[in-house]
N, C-alpha and C positions, 0 to 999 in steps of 0.2 A: 177737149176731145170728147166725142161721144163715147160713153162707156161701152156701148155695143160694139164699137170698133177698136177699143183699147186692147193692147196685147194682154193675153191671159197667161201671165208668167209668174213664177215664184222662185225664190232662192231657198236653198236648204237651211241657211242660217243667215241671220242679220248681223252677226258679230263673230269674228274669228280671233281666238287667242292662241298665240304660238307658245310652245313650251320653252323653257330656258335653253340658251344656246351659247356655246363658246364663241369667241371672236373669230376664230378661223373656220368655223363650221356654218352650216345652214340647216334650217328646219323647214318642213313643208306641211301644208294643210290643203285640203280640197274643198271646193264649194260646188254644189250641183245647181245648175239652172234648169228649170222645168218649163216647157211650153205646153200649156193645157189646151191651147186653141187649135183651130183648124187651118191657120195660115202661118207661114214662116215669120219669125221675129228676128230682127237684127239686134245685136247687143254690143255695147262698148263700155269698157271700164275707164273712168276718169277719177282724178283726185282733186276736186275743186278746193281751192284754198290751201293746198299743200305747198305753201311758199318755201318751207324749209327743204322740200325734196323736189327738185326739178325732174320732170318726166323725161326720160331718155330711153332710147333704144339700147338694148343690151348688145353684146357682140353678135356678129352674123351667125355664129354657131347656133344661137337660139332665136331663130327668126320668129317674129310675131309676139315676142315677149316684151311687155312694158315694164320698165323699172322706175320705181320711185324711191330713191335713196337705197336703204337696205331692203326694201320690199320689191317683189316682182310678181307679175300676173301673167299667166299663159293659158289660153290665148287672151290677148287684150281686147279682141273684138271677133265677131263671127255671126253666124246665122243659126238660129235654133229652128229645126224643121218642125212641122206640125206634130203635136202629140209626142214630143221627144224630150230627152234631157241631155245635158252636156256637162262634163266635169271641167272645172277650171282649177289649175294648179296655182297655189299661192306659196311664195317662198320668202323667208326672212333670213338675212345674213347680216348680223350686226357689224357695224364699222367702228363702234366705240362702246363704252360701258353704260352710256346714258339710256334711260327708257325711251322706247320708240313707239310712236302711234301714227297711224295713217287711216284716214277716213276715205274709203273708196265709194264711188257712186257707179252703179250700173245703169246705163241709159239704154232704153229699148226703143227701137224704131226712130231714133234721133229725137226723142222727146224725153224731157226729164220728169 
């Protein structure tokens, strides 16, 4: 893709670490997506290679939320308007006592 036409976006962080959490609780973090360009940019979160966590929709109560095992992302996809930012909610709710790790990828304009 020609760099002149590439999305001009950034993330507030490339790594998120959740604080300790009890089994019956959940902890949350946020991530900001920034569109520095003059055109709208589509975004979508995926977890390539996350074989241990199948991507599933959560309950209809939280429409648009993508769940990967004990992790969830809201919204899982959307559009960043020109010169704007959007907060993404990340949630971790452990299902057992083992360490958990998930590598998420944010795809912009359907290109990785």
